[in-house]
C-alpha positions as CSV (number, residue, x, y, z in Angstrom):
1,M,-16.1,-22.7,65.2
2,A,-17.7,-24.1,62.0
3,K,-16.0,-23.4,58.5
4,P,-18.1,-21.0,56.7
5,F,-20.5,-22.5,54.2
6,G,-20.5,-20.4,51.0
7,E,-21.1,-20.9,47.1
8,L,-17.5,-22.5,46.6
9,A,-18.6,-25.1,49.4
10,L,-22.1,-25.9,47.9
11,I,-20.7,-26.5,44.7
12,D,-18.4,-28.8,46.0
13,E,-20.9,-30.8,47.7
14,I,-22.9,-30.7,44.5
15,R,-19.8,-32.0,42.7
16,A,-19.5,-35.1,45.3
17,A,-22.7,-35.7,45.2
18,Q,-22.6,-36.5,41.2
19,A,-19.7,-38.3,41.8
20,S,-21.1,-40.6,44.1
21,G,-24.3,-41.0,41.5
22,M,-21.9,-41.6,38.7
23,R,-20.2,-44.6,40.8
24,R,-23.4,-45.9,41.7
25,A,-24.3,-46.0,37.8
26,G,-21.8,-48.2,36.8
27,K,-19.1,-48.1,34.0
28,R,-21.7,-48.9,31.2
29,T,-24.0,-45.5,32.1
30,R,-20.7,-43.7,32.5
31,A,-19.4,-44.5,28.9
32,K,-23.1,-43.8,27.6
33,R,-22.3,-40.2,29.2
34,A,-18.5,-39.6,28.2
35,S,-19.7,-39.7,24.2
36,S,-21.5,-36.4,24.5
37,L,-19.9,-34.8,28.0
38,V,-16.5,-33.8,27.5
39,L,-15.8,-31.0,30.3
40,G,-18.4,-30.7,33.2
41,I,-18.9,-28.8,36.4
42,G,-15.6,-27.1,37.3
43,D,-14.6,-24.3,34.3
44,D,-16.4,-21.3,32.9
45,C,-18.5,-23.6,30.6
46,A,-18.8,-27.1,29.9
47,I,-18.0,-28.9,26.8
48,L,-20.4,-31.0,24.8
49,R,-19.8,-33.3,21.9
50,P,-23.5,-34.2,19.8
51,P,-23.3,-37.3,18.0
52,R,-22.3,-36.6,14.5
53,G,-25.4,-36.2,12.1
54,Y,-27.5,-35.2,15.1
55,E,-28.8,-31.3,16.2
56,V,-29.1,-30.0,19.4
57,L,-32.5,-29.5,21.2
58,V,-32.7,-26.8,24.1
59,T,-35.5,-26.0,26.7
60,T,-35.2,-24.6,30.1
61,D,-37.8,-24.4,32.7
62,F,-38.5,-22.2,35.8
63,S,-39.7,-24.1,39.0
64,L,-40.9,-21.6,41.4
65,E,-41.6,-22.1,44.8
66,G,-45.2,-20.7,45.8
67,R,-46.3,-21.2,42.1
68,H,-44.8,-24.8,41.2
69,F,-44.0,-26.8,44.6
70,L,-44.2,-25.6,48.4
71,R,-41.7,-27.0,50.7
72,N,-44.6,-27.6,53.3
73,L,-46.4,-29.7,51.0
74,H,-43.5,-31.3,48.4
75,P,-41.1,-33.8,50.2
76,P,-37.4,-32.1,48.5
77,E,-36.9,-35.4,46.5
78,S,-40.1,-34.6,44.6
79,I,-39.0,-31.0,44.0
80,G,-35.7,-32.1,42.5
81,H,-37.0,-35.1,40.9
82,R,-39.7,-32.3,39.3
83,V,-37.3,-30.0,38.2
84,L,-35.5,-32.1,36.1
85,A,-38.5,-33.9,34.8
86,R,-40.2,-30.8,33.5
87,G,-37.3,-30.5,31.2
88,L,-36.9,-34.2,30.3
89,S,-40.7,-34.3,29.2
90,D,-40.1,-31.2,26.8
91,L,-36.8,-33.6,24.7
92,A,-39.4,-36.9,25.2
93,A,-42.0,-34.5,23.1
94,M,-39.5,-34.1,20.3
95,G,-37.9,-37.7,20.5
96,A,-34.7,-36.5,21.7
97,K,-32.1,-38.3,23.6
98,P,-31.1,-35.9,26.6
99,L,-27.4,-34.8,26.3
100,A,-26.5,-32.8,29.5
101,A,-28.6,-30.6,32.2
102,F,-27.9,-27.2,33.9
103,L,-29.1,-26.2,36.6
104,S,-29.2,-22.7,38.5
105,L,-30.5,-22.6,42.3
106,A,-31.5,-19.1,44.2
107,L,-31.6,-20.3,47.9
108,P,-32.7,-18.7,51.0
109,G,-30.0,-18.0,53.0
110,D,-31.0,-19.7,56.2
111,L,-31.5,-22.7,53.9
112,V,-27.7,-23.3,53.6
113,A,-26.9,-21.9,56.9
114,D,-25.8,-24.4,59.0
115,R,-25.6,-28.6,57.8
116,K,-29.1,-29.5,59.5
117,D,-30.8,-27.0,57.2
118,R,-28.6,-28.4,54.6
119,A,-30.3,-31.7,54.8
120,W,-33.1,-30.1,52.6
121,L,-30.9,-29.4,49.7
122,A,-29.5,-32.9,50.4
123,R,-32.8,-34.7,49.6
124,F,-33.5,-32.3,46.9
125,F,-30.3,-33.5,44.9
126,A,-31.0,-37.3,46.0
127,G,-34.6,-36.9,43.7
128,F,-32.7,-35.4,41.1
129,N,-30.0,-37.6,41.2
130,D,-32.3,-40.5,41.1
131,L,-34.1,-39.3,38.1
132,A,-31.0,-38.2,36.3
133,R,-29.4,-41.5,36.6
134,A,-32.5,-43.5,35.2
135,H,-32.1,-41.1,32.0
136,S,-28.5,-41.3,31.8
137,V,-28.2,-37.1,32.4
138,P,-25.2,-35.6,33.7
139,L,-25.1,-32.5,35.2
140,A,-22.7,-30.2,33.4
141,G,-23.2,-27.1,35.1
142,G,-25.2,-24.5,36.2
143,D,-25.1,-21.7,39.2
144,S,-25.9,-20.6,42.4
145,S,-27.2,-17.5,43.9
146,E,-28.5,-16.3,47.4
147,S,-32.5,-15.7,46.9
148,P,-33.5,-12.0,47.6
149,S,-36.4,-13.7,49.3
150,D,-37.4,-16.7,51.7
151,H,-38.2,-18.8,48.6
152,V,-36.4,-21.4,46.1
153,L,-36.2,-21.0,42.4
154,A,-34.8,-23.4,40.3
155,D,-34.1,-22.8,36.7
156,I,-33.4,-26.3,34.6
157,V,-31.9,-26.2,31.0
158,L,-31.3,-29.6,29.4
159,L,-30.0,-30.4,26.2
160,G,-31.0,-32.9,23.5
161,S,-29.9,-34.3,20.5
162,A,-32.3,-36.0,17.6
163,P,-31.3,-37.0,14.2
164,A,-30.7,-33.8,11.9
165,G,-34.4,-33.0,10.4
166,R,-36.6,-35.4,12.3
167,A,-37.1,-34.0,15.8
168,L,-41.3,-34.1,16.4
169,R,-42.9,-30.7,16.1
170,R,-46.0,-29.5,17.2
171,S,-46.7,-28.2,13.6
172,G,-46.6,-31.4,11.4
173,A,-50.1,-33.0,11.5
174,R,-52.3,-33.4,9.0
175,A,-56.1,-33.3,8.9
176,G,-57.3,-36.9,9.3
177,D,-54.8,-37.8,11.4
178,A,-55.8,-39.4,14.8
179,I,-55.1,-38.2,18.1
180,Y,-53.4,-40.3,20.6
181,V,-52.2,-39.9,24.2
182,T,-49.3,-42.1,26.3
183,G,-50.6,-43.3,29.7
184,S,-53.6,-41.8,31.8
185,L,-54.7,-38.5,32.4
186,G,-55.9,-36.3,35.6
187,G,-53.6,-38.3,38.1
188,S,-51.4,-35.3,39.0
189,A,-54.0,-33.1,39.8
190,A,-56.1,-35.5,41.5
191,E,-53.0,-36.1,44.0
192,L,-52.2,-32.5,44.3
193,T,-55.8,-32.2,45.5
194,S,-55.3,-34.9,47.6
195,L,-52.1,-33.4,49.6
196,Q,-53.8,-30.0,49.6
197,Q,-56.8,-31.4,51.7
198,R,-54.6,-33.3,54.0
199,A,-52.1,-30.0,54.9
200,K,-55.4,-28.1,55.9
201,L,-56.4,-31.1,58.3
202,S,-52.9,-31.4,59.9
203,T,-51.1,-29.1,62.0
204,V,-47.2,-30.6,61.4
205,R,-45.4,-31.0,58.5
206,L,-46.3,-33.9,56.1
207,V,-43.2,-34.6,54.1
208,P,-40.8,-35.7,57.0
209,R,-39.2,-38.3,54.4
210,Q,-39.0,-39.2,50.9
211,I,-42.2,-41.0,49.6
212,D,-42.0,-44.2,47.4
213,P,-42.0,-42.5,43.6
214,S,-43.9,-45.5,41.6
215,P,-47.7,-44.5,42.2
216,R,-47.1,-40.8,42.6
217,P,-48.0,-38.8,39.1
218,H,-48.1,-35.2,40.8
219,L,-45.2,-36.1,43.2
220,Y,-42.7,-38.1,41.0
221,P,-43.8,-37.7,37.2
222,Q,-42.2,-39.9,34.9
223,P,-41.1,-38.2,31.3
224,R,-42.1,-40.4,28.5
225,L,-38.2,-40.1,27.0
226,A,-38.3,-43.9,25.5
227,V,-41.8,-43.7,23.9
228,G,-40.8,-40.1,22.2
229,Q,-37.7,-41.6,20.7
230,A,-39.6,-44.8,19.3
231,L,-42.5,-42.4,17.9
232,L,-39.7,-40.8,15.8
233,R,-37.2,-43.7,15.6
234,R,-40.6,-45.8,14.3
235,R,-41.3,-42.6,12.5
236,L,-45.0,-42.9,13.8
237,A,-46.0,-39.8,14.9
238,T,-46.8,-36.6,12.5
239,A,-46.9,-34.0,15.5
240,C,-46.6,-34.2,19.5
241,I,-46.9,-32.5,22.9
242,D,-46.1,-33.3,26.0
243,L,-48.7,-32.5,28.6
244,S,-47.9,-30.0,31.2
245,D,-50.6,-27.6,30.9
246,G,-53.6,-29.9,30.9
247,L,-55.1,-31.8,27.6
248,S,-57.5,-29.1,26.7
249,T,-54.5,-26.5,26.6
250,D,-51.7,-28.3,24.9
251,L,-54.2,-29.5,22.2
252,A,-54.9,-26.3,21.3
253,H,-51.2,-25.3,21.4
254,L,-50.6,-28.2,18.7
255,C,-53.7,-27.1,16.5
256,R,-52.5,-23.6,16.3
257,E,-49.1,-24.7,15.2
258,S,-50.5,-27.3,12.5
259,H,-53.3,-25.1,11.3
260,L,-56.4,-27.4,12.3
261,G,-59.0,-28.2,14.3
262,A,-59.4,-31.2,16.4
263,E,-62.5,-33.9,17.9
264,I,-62.0,-35.5,21.2
265,H,-64.0,-38.6,22.4
266,A,-64.8,-38.0,26.2
267,E,-65.5,-41.9,26.8
268,T,-62.1,-42.7,25.3
269,L,-59.9,-40.5,27.5
270,P,-58.0,-42.7,29.7
271,I,-58.5,-41.2,33.3
272,H,-55.9,-42.3,36.2
273,P,-57.1,-43.9,39.0
274,L,-56.3,-41.5,41.3
275,A,-58.9,-39.8,39.5
276,A,-61.6,-41.5,38.5
277,P,-63.3,-41.5,42.2
278,T,-63.0,-37.7,42.1
279,Q,-66.0,-35.4,41.7
280,D,-65.2,-34.7,38.0
281,P,-62.7,-36.8,36.6
282,L,-63.0,-35.6,33.0
283,A,-62.4,-32.4,34.3
284,L,-58.9,-33.1,35.6
285,A,-58.1,-35.5,32.5
286,L,-58.8,-32.5,30.2
287,N,-57.4,-29.6,32.4
288,G,-55.7,-30.8,35.6
289,G,-52.1,-30.5,34.0
290,E,-48.5,-31.8,34.7
291,D,-49.5,-35.4,33.6
292,Y,-46.6,-35.0,31.4
293,E,-47.8,-37.9,29.2
294,L,-47.3,-37.2,25.4
295,L,-50.1,-35.9,23.1
296,F,-49.6,-37.1,19.3
297,S,-50.9,-37.5,16.5
298,A,-50.6,-40.5,13.4
299,P,-52.0,-41.0,10.0
300,P,-55.2,-42.8,10.2
301,A,-54.2,-45.7,8.9
302,A,-50.8,-46.2,10.7
303,R,-50.5,-49.1,12.9
304,I,-50.0,-47.9,16.3
305,P,-49.3,-50.4,19.2
306,R,-51.5,-50.7,22.1
307,A,-48.2,-49.8,24.2
308,I,-44.6,-48.5,23.5
309,A,-41.8,-49.1,25.8
310,G,-44.3,-50.1,28.2
311,V,-46.8,-47.1,28.0
312,R,-50.3,-47.5,27.3
313,I,-51.2,-45.7,24.0
314,T,-55.0,-44.4,23.6
315,R,-56.6,-42.9,20.8
316,I,-58.7,-40.3,21.7
317,G,-60.0,-38.1,18.8
318,A,-58.8,-36.9,15.1
319,L,-57.7,-33.6,13.9
320,T,-59.7,-31.7,11.6
321,R,-59.8,-29.0,8.9
322,R,-62.1,-27.0,10.4
323,K,-60.0,-25.0,13.1
324,V,-62.3,-25.6,16.4
325,I,-61.7,-28.2,18.9
326,T,-64.9,-30.0,20.0
327,L,-65.6,-32.5,22.8
328,I,-68.2,-35.3,22.1
329,D,-69.4,-36.1,25.4
330,T,-70.6,-39.8,26.3
331,H,-74.4,-39.0,24.8
332,G,-73.1,-38.2,21.3
333,Q,-73.6,-34.1,22.1
334,R,-70.9,-31.9,20.8
335,K,-69.6,-28.9,22.8
336,P,-66.8,-26.6,22.1
337,L,-63.9,-27.8,24.2
338,I,-61.9,-24.7,25.9
339,A,-58.7,-24.6,26.7
340,A,-58.9,-24.3,30.2
341,G,-55.7,-25.4,31.6
342,W,-52.5,-24.0,33.1
343,E,-51.4,-20.6,31.7
344,H,-49.0,-18.1,33.1
345,F,-50.1,-14.5,33.8
346,N,-54.0,-15.5,32.7
347,R,-55.9,-14.6,36.1
348,Q,-59.1,-16.6,34.5
349,G,-57.2,-19.9,33.3
């Protein structure tokens, strides 16, 4: 008879996966983790030691099946990757270095009922751990529970550090500051649309194995941690936010916190190659969401490089005293830019 698989066995498997990842990461990465993580999985609490002269930054994000991912559409590796990437992108927006991650999972009973079904969970952690290793983020704890439904719920908590009083905020912009974005926009929404269209045409599961993460902005978004840290370290940005809900919505958040308006030039927006051939690439770039790029402001005379940490930087507009957000189209016509990205509980968003 097979040994029953319960929460303790699940925790043991997670710890074993973490230990294996640490061995593959090498001595240098282990030393970096040891400097902040004193005690990880196994006790009632984790113990962290933030660097002297630094503040601790905390962010949390839900990932809900049916809302943020679909098990018949997203590979398990992608779901694990995206769960962590969401929190890392928040740290990137404030110029923080990750200290530790805490993951809580609510899993349907049949997902852990036998070893064959638990293969999904192993692949989930493979995606999670690959990204964690890339950014030296130890999984320091969390919780697990049986889901009351047949849906998976993941809650990620990320802790990071930044020099005291120096973290980038949404509220530091000034009138006249230039507005910049990293990378390109609209790729995530374009890829999601493509995946959904393929799903409608297929009668079989589309995700039997992991997909190469390099060209997949929706399945494997890349949090811009190195860019955010460079913006903070070199004192380039006056304000910053990550583009999770869509440029139109996240720009409105930054403007609201800085008590300013903005003018954006449509022709300057860097359109992702996946979005360019679609019916309305501008709409995807403005409202698609989940690009996880950084939107930041800088003084108009600041020398902002064309790329930071290998990521392209594009100037797209400027902040204004007039508290409205305007889009200037390719013909020079001005129109209000309505926040039309994602907003929870807004059924019209």
